[in-house]
Structure formats: C-alpha cells, structure tokens
N, CA, C and O atoms as a MOPAC input file, in Angstrom:
PM7 MOZYME 1SCF
protein

 N      7.76400 1    11.49500 1   -50.93900 1
 C      8.39200 1    10.47400 1   -51.77400 1
 C      7.69800 1    10.51300 1   -53.12100 1
 O      6.48000 1    10.66400 1   -53.20800 1
 N      8.48000 1    10.37700 1   -54.14800 1
 C      7.95300 1    10.46500 1   -55.51400 1
 C      8.14900 1     9.12000 1   -56.23100 1
 O      9.19600 1     8.48100 1   -56.13800 1
 N      7.11100 1     8.73400 1   -56.93500 1
 C      7.14300 1     7.50500 1   -57.75400 1
 C      6.76800 1     7.86100 1   -59.19800 1
 O      5.70400 1     8.42400 1   -59.45700 1
 N      7.66700 1     7.51900 1   -60.13100 1
 C      7.36200 1     7.63200 1   -61.57100 1
 C      7.24700 1     6.22100 1   -62.07000 1
 O      8.19700 1     5.44500 1   -61.96800 1
 N      6.07800 1     5.86600 1   -62.62000 1
 C      5.83600 1     4.51800 1   -63.08300 1
 C      5.73200 1     4.50400 1   -64.60600 1
 O      4.85500 1     5.14100 1   -65.18800 1
 N      6.63500 1     3.77500 1   -65.23200 1
 C      6.62700 1     3.65900 1   -66.70000 1
 C      5.69600 1     2.50600 1   -67.03600 1
 O      5.86400 1     1.39400 1   -66.53500 1
 N      4.71100 1     2.77600 1   -67.88700 1
 C      3.68500 1     1.79400 1   -68.17400 1
 C      3.05300 1     2.04800 1   -69.53100 1
 O      3.07200 1     3.16800 1   -70.04200 1
 N      2.48400 1     0.97200 1   -70.11500 1
 C      1.68700 1     1.11200 1   -71.33100 1
 C      0.25100 1     1.53100 1   -70.97400 1
 O     -0.53800 1     1.85000 1   -71.86300 1
 N     -0.08200 1     1.53000 1   -69.70000 1
 C     -1.45200 1     1.83400 1   -69.25600 1
 C     -1.43800 1     2.97300 1   -68.19100 1
 O     -1.74600 1     2.73700 1   -67.02300 1
 N     -1.07500 1     4.20900 1   -68.62000 1
 C     -0.98600 1     5.29100 1   -67.66800 1
 C     -2.33100 1     5.66100 1   -66.98200 1
 O     -2.35400 1     6.11500 1   -65.83800 1
 N     -3.41400 1     5.45700 1   -67.70000 1
 C     -4.73100 1     5.78500 1   -67.12100 1
 C     -5.00800 1     4.87400 1   -65.92600 1
 O     -5.59100 1     5.31600 1   -64.93600 1
 N     -4.59700 1     3.60900 1   -66.01000 1
 C     -4.82700 1     2.69000 1   -64.91800 1
 C     -4.02500 1     3.11100 1   -63.67400 1
 O     -4.53900 1     3.07800 1   -62.55600 1
 N     -2.78900 1     3.49600 1   -63.88000 1
 C     -1.95200 1     3.93600 1   -62.74300 1
 C     -2.54900 1     5.18800 1   -62.10500 1
 O     -2.66800 1     5.26200 1   -60.88200 1
 N     -2.91800 1     6.15400 1   -62.90600 1
 C     -3.52500 1     7.39500 1   -62.39100 1
 C     -4.80200 1     7.08700 1   -61.63200 1
 O     -5.05400 1     7.66300 1   -60.57300 1
 N     -5.59900 1     6.19200 1   -62.16200 1
 C     -6.87500 1     5.82700 1   -61.51700 1
 C     -6.63100 1     5.12600 1   -60.16700 1
 O     -7.27700 1     5.44800 1   -59.17000 1
 N     -5.69600 1     4.17000 1   -60.14900 1
 C     -5.42500 1     3.45300 1   -58.92000 1
 C     -4.84000 1     4.31800 1   -57.80100 1
 O     -4.97000 1     4.00100 1   -56.61900 1
 N     -4.19800 1     5.40600 1   -58.19700 1
 C     -3.58100 1     6.30800 1   -57.22500 1
 C     -4.59500 1     7.16100 1   -56.48800 1
 O     -4.20900 1     8.02100 1   -55.69500 1
 N     -5.87900 1     6.94800 1   -56.72700 1
 C     -6.93400 1     7.69700 1   -56.04300 1
 C     -7.65600 1     6.85200 1   -54.99100 1
 O     -8.54800 1     7.36600 1   -54.31700 1
 N     -7.29800 1     5.56500 1   -54.82700 1
 C     -8.03200 1     4.68700 1   -53.93700 1
 C     -7.16400 1     4.14900 1   -52.78700 1
 O     -5.94100 1     4.08300 1   -52.90800 1
 N     -7.78500 1     3.77900 1   -51.70800 1
 C     -7.14200 1     3.04400 1   -50.63500 1
 C     -6.00700 1     3.79500 1   -49.99000 1
 O     -5.99600 1     5.02600 1   -49.95100 1
 N     -5.05900 1     3.04800 1   -49.49000 1
 C     -3.89200 1     3.57500 1   -48.75600 1
 C     -3.08200 1     4.47000 1   -49.67000 1
 O     -2.62300 1     5.53000 1   -49.24600 1
 N     -2.89900 1     4.06800 1   -50.91000 1
 C     -2.12600 1     4.90200 1   -51.86600 1
 C     -2.82400 1     6.22200 1   -52.10000 1
 O     -2.19400 1     7.28000 1   -52.08900 1
 N     -4.12600 1     6.15800 1   -52.31300 1
 C     -4.88500 1     7.40200 1   -52.52600 1
 C     -4.79600 1     8.33400 1   -51.32200 1
 O     -4.68800 1     9.55000 1   -51.48200 1
 N     -4.84300 1     7.77000 1   -50.12500 1
 C     -4.74700 1     8.60500 1   -48.92000 1
 C     -3.37700 1     9.24000 1   -48.83100 1
 O     -3.26200 1    10.41200 1   -48.47100 1
 N     -2.33400 1     8.48800 1   -49.15300 1
 C     -0.97700 1     9.06300 1   -49.12300 1
 C     -0.82300 1    10.18000 1   -50.11600 1
 O     -0.18000 1    11.18700 1   -49.82000 1
 N     -1.42000 1    10.02200 1   -51.33200 1
 C     -1.38400 1    11.06200 1   -52.33600 1
 C     -2.14800 1    12.30800 1   -51.85600 1
 O     -1.65000 1    13.42700 1   -51.97400 1
 N     -3.34300 1    12.10900 1   -51.32400 1
 C     -4.13700 1    13.24000 1   -50.84500 1
 C     -3.41900 1    14.00400 1   -49.70300 1
 O     -3.51900 1    15.22800 1   -49.61400 1
 N     -2.71300 1    13.28300 1   -48.85700 1
 C     -1.98800 1    13.88200 1   -47.73500 1
 C     -0.61400 1    14.43400 1   -48.17400 1
 O      0.14800 1    14.95300 1   -47.35900 1
 N     -0.32400 1    14.31200 1   -49.45900 1
 C      0.91700 1    14.80000 1   -50.01200 1
 C      2.16000 1    14.11800 1   -49.43900 1
 O      3.23800 1    14.71000 1   -49.39300 1
 N      1.99400 1    12.84300 1   -48.99400 1
 C      3.11800 1    12.04900 1   -48.51800 1
 C      3.86500 1    11.49600 1   -49.70900 1
 O      5.08400 1    11.33600 1   -49.64700 1
 N      3.16600 1    11.19700 1   -50.80000 1
 C      3.78000 1    10.68400 1   -52.05700 1
 C      3.15300 1    11.35900 1   -53.24300 1
 O      2.02300 1    11.84700 1   -53.19500 1
 N      3.91900 1    11.37300 1   -54.30800 1
 C      3.37100 1    11.77800 1   -55.61400 1
 C      3.60600 1    10.61100 1   -56.55500 1
 O      4.64400 1     9.95100 1   -56.49900 1
 N      2.64900 1    10.36900 1   -57.40500 1
 C      2.75500 1     9.28000 1   -58.36000 1
 C      2.48000 1     9.82900 1   -59.74600 1
 O      1.42000 1    10.39600 1   -60.01100 1
 N      3.46200 1     9.64800 1   -60.63200 1
 C      3.31400 1    10.08400 1   -62.01100 1
 C      3.45100 1     8.86900 1   -62.90400 1
 O      4.34200 1     8.04100 1   -62.71000 1
 N      2.57000 1     8.76300 1   -63.87800 1
 C      2.63400 1     7.67000 1   -64.86300 1
 C      3.27200 1     8.21500 1   -66.13000 1
 O      2.85800 1     9.24600 1   -66.66200 1
 N      4.30100 1     7.49300 1   -66.60900 1
 C      4.98500 1     7.83300 1   -67.87300 1
 C      4.48700 1     6.86300 1   -68.89200 1
 O      4.61300 1     5.65300 1   -68.70500 1
 N      3.90800 1     7.36800 1   -69.99800 1
 C      3.35800 1     6.53400 1   -71.03200 1
 C      4.47100 1     6.02200 1   -71.92500 1
 O      5.03900 1     6.77600 1   -72.71600 1
 N      4.78500 1     4.73700 1   -71.80000 1
 C      5.85300 1     4.12200 1   -72.60600 1
 C      5.60100 1     4.22200 1   -74.10700 1
 O      6.54100 1     4.29800 1   -74.89800 1
 N      4.36500 1     4.22000 1   -74.48100 1
 C      4.01200 1     4.31300 1   -75.92200 1
 C      4.52700 1     5.59300 1   -76.56500 1
 O      4.79800 1     5.60200 1   -77.76600 1
 N      4.67000 1     6.68000 1   -75.80000 1
 C      5.18600 1     7.94400 1   -76.34000 1
 C      6.62500 1     7.78100 1   -76.85100 1
 O      7.09400 1     8.58800 1   -77.65200 1
 N      7.30500 1     6.76100 1   -76.39700 1
 C      8.69600 1     6.52700 1   -76.78700 1
 C      8.85400 1     5.33900 1   -77.75100 1
 O      9.96200 1     4.89600 1   -78.05400 1
 N      7.70000 1     4.84500 1   -78.21500 1
 C      7.71400 1     3.70500 1   -79.13300 1
 C      8.36400 1     4.02400 1   -80.46000 1
 O      8.59800 1     5.18200 1   -80.80800 1
 N      8.65000 1     2.95500 1   -81.19100 1
 C      9.37300 1     3.09800 1   -82.45000 1
 C      8.45300 1     2.82800 1   -83.65300 1
 O      7.54900 1     1.99500 1   -83.58100 1
 N      8.69400 1     3.53100 1   -84.72900 1
 C      7.96700 1     3.28300 1   -85.97000 1
 C      6.60300 1     3.93500 1   -85.97800 1
 O      6.22600 1     4.64400 1   -85.04600 1
 N      5.87000 1     3.68200 1   -87.04600 1
 C      4.54100 1     4.31600 1   -87.22700 1
 C      3.50800 1     3.80700 1   -86.21700 1
 O      2.51900 1     4.48800 1   -85.94700 1
 N      3.73000 1     2.61900 1   -85.66200 1
 C      2.78100 1     2.06900 1   -84.69700 1
 C      3.25100 1     2.24700 1   -83.24800 1
 O      2.63100 1     1.71200 1   -82.32900 1
 N      4.35300 1     3.00300 1   -83.03500 1
 C      4.93100 1     3.25400 1   -81.72900 1
 C      5.13300 1     1.95900 1   -80.97100 1
 O      4.67300 1     1.81300 1   -79.83900 1
 N      5.81500 1     1.02700 1   -81.59300 1
 C      6.04800 1    -0.30600 1   -81.03400 1
 C      7.00500 1    -0.22200 1   -79.84200 1
 O      8.01100 1     0.48500 1   -79.88400 1
 N      6.67600 1    -0.94600 1   -78.79700 1
 C      7.49400 1    -0.95500 1   -77.58400 1
 C      8.01600 1    -2.37600 1   -77.26200 1
 O      8.82600 1    -2.53900 1   -76.35000 1
 N      7.55900 1    -3.39400 1   -78.00000 1
 C      8.00000 1    -4.73400 1   -77.69500 1
 C      8.37900 1    -5.47200 1   -78.97800 1
 O      8.08700 1    -4.99600 1   -80.07500 1
 N      9.01600 1    -6.61300 1   -78.85000 1
 C      9.48600 1    -7.37700 1   -79.97300 1
 C      9.50200 1    -8.85900 1   -79.59600 1
 O      9.36700 1    -9.20200 1   -78.42100 1
 N      9.66400 1    -9.71100 1   -80.55900 1
 C      9.77400 1   -11.15400 1   -80.28000 1
 C     11.13500 1   -11.43700 1   -79.63500 1
 O     12.10400 1   -10.72400 1   -79.89500 1
 N     11.20900 1   -12.46500 1   -78.80500 1
 C     12.49100 1   -12.82400 1   -78.18700 1
 C     13.53100 1   -13.23300 1   -79.21200 1
 O     13.20600 1   -13.90100 1   -80.19400 1
 N     14.80300 1   -12.83200 1   -78.99300 1
 C     15.87400 1   -13.26500 1   -79.83200 1
 C     15.95400 1   -14.76200 1   -79.85200 1
 O     15.95000 1   -15.39000 1   -78.79300 1
 N     16.02700 1   -15.35300 1   -81.01000 1
 C     16.08700 1   -16.82000 1   -81.10100 1
 C     14.73900 1   -17.46900 1   -81.13600 1
 O     14.65600 1   -18.69700 1   -81.15100 1
 N     13.66100 1   -16.68800 1   -81.15100 1
 C     12.33300 1   -17.28800 1   -81.20500 1
 C     11.81400 1   -17.60100 1   -79.81800 1
 O     12.35100 1   -17.14400 1   -78.80800 1
 N     10.73200 1   -18.40900 1   -79.79700 1
 C     10.13600 1   -18.76900 1   -78.54200 1
 C      8.85700 1   -17.99200 1   -78.28900 1
 O      8.51600 1   -17.07000 1   -79.03000 1
 N      8.16900 1   -18.36900 1   -77.25400 1
 C      6.89100 1   -17.71800 1   -76.93000 1
 C      7.12000 1   -16.37200 1   -76.23300 1
 O      8.17200 1   -16.12300 1   -75.64500 1
 N      6.11100 1   -15.52600 1   -76.31800 1
 C      6.10500 1   -14.26300 1   -75.57800 1
 C      6.69800 1   -13.11600 1   -76.35100 1
 O      7.03000 1   -13.22100 1   -77.53200 1
 N      6.81900 1   -12.01100 1   -75.63400 1
 C      7.34300 1   -10.77000 1   -76.16100 1
 C      8.33700 1   -10.19800 1   -75.14100 1
 O      8.25600 1   -10.49500 1   -73.94900 1
 N      9.25900 1    -9.38800 1   -75.62000 1
 C     10.19600 1    -8.69000 1   -74.73200 1
 C     10.12300 1    -7.19500 1   -75.02400 1
 O      9.74800 1    -6.77700 1   -76.11900 1
 N     10.48300 1    -6.41200 1   -74.03500 1
 C     10.46800 1    -4.95200 1   -74.20600 1
 C     11.69200 1    -4.55700 1   -75.02700 1
 O     12.78100 1    -5.09400 1   -74.82800 1
 N     11.50700 1    -3.62400 1   -75.94100 1
 C     12.59600 1    -3.04100 1   -76.69400 1
 C     13.35600 1    -2.10300 1   -75.73900 1
 O     12.73700 1    -1.38500 1   -74.95500 1
 N     14.68100 1    -2.11100 1   -75.80600 1
 C     15.41900 1    -1.23000 1   -74.88500 1
 C     15.28700 1     0.24800 1   -75.22600 1
 O     15.31400 1     1.08800 1   -74.32600 1
 N     15.14300 1     0.58700 1   -76.52200 1
 C     15.07200 1     1.98800 1   -76.90900 1
 C     13.94900 1     2.75100 1   -76.26100 1
 O     14.19800 1     3.78700 1   -75.64500 1
 N     12.69100 1     2.27300 1   -76.37500 1
 C     11.58000 1     3.01200 1   -75.72600 1
 C     11.72900 1     3.07600 1   -74.20900 1
 O     11.40600 1     4.09600 1   -73.60000 1
 N     12.20800 1     2.01200 1   -73.60200 1
 C     12.37800 1     2.02400 1   -72.14400 1
 C     13.43300 1     3.03200 1   -71.72300 1
 O     13.25400 1     3.74800 1   -70.73900 1
 N     14.53900 1     3.09000 1   -72.46900 1
 C     15.58300 1     4.07500 1   -72.15500 1
 C     15.07500 1     5.50000 1   -72.36100 1
 O     15.37900 1     6.39000 1   -71.56600 1
 N     14.30300 1     5.71800 1   -73.42500 1
 C     13.73200 1     7.03800 1   -73.68800 1
 C     12.81400 1     7.46000 1   -72.52800 1
 O     12.85000 1     8.61100 1   -72.09200 1
 N     12.01100 1     6.54600 1   -72.04700 1
 C     11.08200 1     6.85100 1   -70.93600 1
 C     11.86800 1     7.14400 1   -69.66600 1
 O     11.53800 1     8.07700 1   -68.93400 1
 N     12.91500 1     6.34700 1   -69.39700 1
 C     13.77700 1     6.59400 1   -68.20900 1
 C     14.42700 1     7.95800 1   -68.26100 1
 O     14.47200 1     8.67000 1   -67.25800 1
 N     14.93500 1     8.32500 1   -69.43600 1
 C     15.60900 1     9.62000 1   -69.59500 1
 C     14.65200 1    10.79800 1   -69.45800 1
 O     15.07200 1    11.90700 1   -69.13000 1
 N     13.37000 1    10.55800 1   -69.70900 1
 C     12.38900 1    11.64100 1   -69.62500 1
 C     12.03300 1    12.00600 1   -68.19400 1
 O     11.47100 1    13.07200 1   -67.94200 1
 N     12.35700 1    11.13000 1   -67.25900 1
 C     12.02300 1    11.38200 1   -65.87200 1
 C     13.12600 1    12.23400 1   -65.23000 1
 O     14.30300 1    11.87400 1   -65.23500 1
 N     12.70200 1    13.37000 1   -64.68200 1
 C     13.68500 1    14.25100 1   -64.01100 1
 C     13.97400 1    13.73100 1   -62.63800 1
 O     13.07900 1    13.57900 1   -61.80600 1
 N     15.23500 1    13.46100 1   -62.40900 1
 C     15.65900 1    12.94300 1   -61.09900 1
 C     16.25100 1    14.11300 1   -60.31900 1
 O     17.40000 1    14.50100 1   -60.52800 1
 N     15.47100 1    14.65000 1   -59.44600 1
 C     15.88100 1    15.78200 1   -58.63400 1
 C     16.59600 1    15.39000 1   -57.36800 1
 O     17.44200 1    16.12900 1   -56.86500 1
 N     16.25600 1    14.22000 1   -56.84900 1
 C     16.77800 1    13.81700 1   -55.54100 1
 C     18.03500 1    12.97500 1   -55.70700 1
 O     18.10700 1    12.07300 1   -56.54200 1
 N     19.01400 1    13.30100 1   -54.88700 1
 C     20.23500 1    12.50600 1   -54.82100 1
 C     19.87400 1    11.14300 1   -54.26500 1
 O     19.12700 1    11.05400 1   -53.29100 1
 N     20.38000 1    10.09700 1   -54.85400 1
 C     20.11300 1     8.77300 1   -54.33400 1
 C     18.80400 1     8.15700 1   -54.84100 1
 O     18.37900 1     7.11900 1   -54.33300 1
 N     18.16500 1     8.77800 1   -55.82800 1
 C     16.93100 1     8.18900 1   -56.34700 1
 C     17.25100 1     6.84500 1   -56.96700 1
 O     18.37800 1     6.61000 1   -57.40300 1
 N     16.27900 1     5.97200 1   -57.00800 1
 C     16.48300 1     4.59900 1   -57.50300 1
 C     15.57900 1     4.30100 1   -58.68600 1
 O     14.49800 1     4.86900 1   -58.83800 1
 N     16.05800 1     3.40000 1   -59.50700 1
 C     15.23400 1     2.85300 1   -60.57800 1
 C     15.04400 1     1.37300 1   -60.22000 1
 O     16.00700 1     0.62700 1   -60.03900 1
 N     13.80300 1     0.98800 1   -60.12800 1
 C     13.48700 1    -0.42400 1   -59.77700 1
 C     12.73500 1    -1.00500 1   -60.94400 1
 O     11.65000 1    -0.54800 1   -61.30300 1
 N     13.34600 1    -2.04700 1   -61.54300 1
 C     12.75100 1    -2.69200 1   -62.71500 1
 C     12.10300 1    -3.99500 1   -62.23100 1
 O     12.78400 1    -4.88800 1   -61.72800 1
 N     10.78300 1    -4.09000 1   -62.39100 1
 C     10.05000 1    -5.29100 1   -61.98900 1
 C     10.08300 1    -6.29800 1   -63.11600 1
 O      9.67100 1    -6.00400 1   -64.23800 1
 N     10.58200 1    -7.50900 1   -62.80800 1
 C     10.63200 1    -8.56700 1   -63.77600 1
 C     10.22300 1    -9.88400 1   -63.13900 1
 O     10.35000 1   -10.03000 1   -61.92400 1
 N      9.73300 1   -10.85300 1   -63.91500 1
 C      9.39000 1   -12.16000 1   -63.33800 1
 C     10.60400 1   -12.86500 1   -62.72000 1
 O     10.45100 1   -13.67800 1   -61.80800 1
 N     11.81200 1   -12.55200 1   -63.21900 1
 C     13.00700 1   -13.21000 1   -62.73200 1
 C     13.60500 1   -12.54300 1   -61.48700 1
 O     14.51400 1   -13.09700 1   -60.86800 1
 N     13.11100 1   -11.37700 1   -61.12400 1
 C     13.69800 1   -10.59900 1   -60.07300 1
 C     13.36500 1   -11.11600 1   -58.68200 1
 O     12.64500 1   -12.10100 1   -58.51800 1
 N     13.90300 1   -10.43000 1   -57.69600 1
 C     13.61600 1   -10.72900 1   -56.27200 1
 C     12.21600 1   -10.26900 1   -55.95100 1
 O     11.77300 1    -9.22700 1   -56.43400 1
 N     11.51300 1   -11.04000 1   -55.13700 1
 C     10.16700 1   -10.69900 1   -54.76200 1
 C     10.16100 1    -9.40500 1   -53.93800 1
 O     10.90300 1    -9.26500 1   -52.96600 1
 N      9.31500 1    -8.47900 1   -54.34800 1
 C      9.17300 1    -7.23000 1   -53.57400 1
 C      8.17400 1    -7.51400 1   -52.45700 1
 O      6.96300 1    -7.54600 1   -52.67600 1
 N      8.70000 1    -7.71600 1   -51.28000 1
 C      7.87600 1    -8.03500 1   -50.12200 1
 C      7.92400 1    -6.91300 1   -49.09700 1
 O      8.55700 1    -5.88500 1   -49.33800 1
 N      7.27500 1    -7.09000 1   -47.97200 1
 C      7.20300 1    -6.02800 1   -46.97100 1
 C      8.59700 1    -5.67400 1   -46.40500 1
 O      8.88200 1    -4.50600 1   -46.13900 1
 N      9.44700 1    -6.67900 1   -46.22900 1
 C     10.77600 1    -6.44100 1   -45.68500 1
 C     11.61000 1    -5.56000 1   -46.65400 1
 O     12.32100 1    -4.64700 1   -46.23300 1
 N     11.49500 1    -5.86500 1   -47.94900 1
 C     12.23700 1    -5.07700 1   -48.93200 1
 C     11.65400 1    -3.65200 1   -48.98400 1
 O     12.40700 1    -2.68500 1   -49.09400 1
 N     10.36600 1    -3.52100 1   -48.91000 1
 C      9.73900 1    -2.21000 1   -48.90900 1
 C     10.22500 1    -1.35700 1   -47.72300 1
 O     10.49800 1    -0.16600 1   -47.87100 1
 N     10.32900 1    -2.00100 1   -46.52800 1
 C     10.84100 1    -1.28900 1   -45.37000 1
 C     12.28500 1    -0.84100 1   -45.60400 1
 O     12.64800 1     0.28800 1   -45.27200 1
 N     13.09200 1    -1.70800 1   -46.16300 1
 C     14.49900 1    -1.35600 1   -46.41400 1
 C     14.60800 1    -0.19900 1   -47.40500 1
 O     15.40400 1     0.72000 1   -47.21300 1
 N     13.81200 1    -0.25300 1   -48.44900 1
 C     13.82100 1     0.86900 1   -49.43200 1
 C     13.37100 1     2.17900 1   -48.79400 1
 O     13.93700 1     3.24300 1   -49.04500 1
 N     12.32800 1     2.07000 1   -47.95400 1
 C     11.79800 1     3.28600 1   -47.29900 1
 C     12.83400 1     3.84000 1   -46.30100 1
 O     12.99400 1     5.05600 1   -46.19700 1
 N     13.53700 1     2.96200 1   -45.57200 1
 C     14.55200 1     3.41800 1   -44.64400 1
 C     15.70700 1     4.10100 1   -45.38400 1
 O     16.21100 1     5.13500 1   -44.94700 1
 N     16.11600 1     3.50800 1   -46.51000 1
 C     17.21900 1     4.09700 1   -47.29700 1
 C     16.77300 1     5.44300 1   -47.85800 1
 O     17.57700 1     6.37100 1   -47.94600 1
 N     15.49100 1     5.56100 1   -48.24400 1
 C     14.99800 1     6.79800 1   -48.79600 1
 C     14.97300 1     7.88600 1   -47.73300 1
 O     15.30200 1     9.03500 1   -48.03100 1
 N     14.59400 1     7.56100 1   -46.50700 1
 C     14.49900 1     8.58400 1   -45.47900 1
 C     15.87600 1     9.01200 1   -45.00700 1
 O     16.03400 1    10.12200 1   -44.50000 1
 N     16.87800 1     8.15000 1   -45.16300 1
 C     18.24700 1     8.57000 1   -44.80300 1
 C     18.82300 1     9.60100 1   -45.74700 1
 O     19.60100 1    10.47000 1   -45.35000 1
 N     18.41800 1     9.48700 1   -47.03600 1
 C     18.98000 1    10.42200 1   -48.02600 1
 C     18.24500 1    11.75000 1   -48.09400 1
 O     18.71100 1    12.68300 1   -48.74700 1
 N     17.08100 1    11.84700 1   -47.41500 1
 C     16.35700 1    13.12000 1   -47.46300 1
 C     16.71500 1    14.06600 1   -46.37300 1
 O     16.17100 1    15.16900 1   -46.30900 1

C-alpha cells in the first residue's frame, strides 16, 4: 500500500515513517510513504501556500493552486486510488473507517 502525504513539513513525515508500527510496516515493505513538499508548488517569490480567509476573520486557508499542483505531481498507478483530505470539518478518521478503507484497498488489488 502506498501513501503520498502532501505537507509543508516533509522532513517530519519522513522521520516519523521510521518509528513504531509505521516504521515496521515500511521496513517490511508492506507500505511505502512519500512526502510531497507543498512549498515546491507555492506561488510568488516566497512560495506562498496559504492566504487569509475570504471576507476576513481569524486564521489562514490553503490556496487551491499549490494544493492542486502537489496533487497532480503524484503518480497514481493503481486503479481505485483515493485522495483523502484531512480537515477540521471532516469526518473523524477512526479505527472503523481505517478498516473500511483497508478492506476497499485490498479488494481493488
């Protein structure tokens, strides 16, 4: 199973993929984990990836351009591959959902 993680902190993802259960799965070649540096697809001289919310307010939002560029850079070789976007508003990724995703993944392989 292959995981491509789009992040502003690729070193952290690469580092975490060497420890614990995830590290064991990587070493046993059960999974591969690649970190895609979102900053490579940033805009302007500062490679900006975020912006203020439309209409003002607190916080920052991701610009769609860099995110789309990062998504397009990932080669999808497997039929039925999925893109999962983690957001605070989304459904909680729990053990039951992980089992469902894993079962769906094993059916398509």
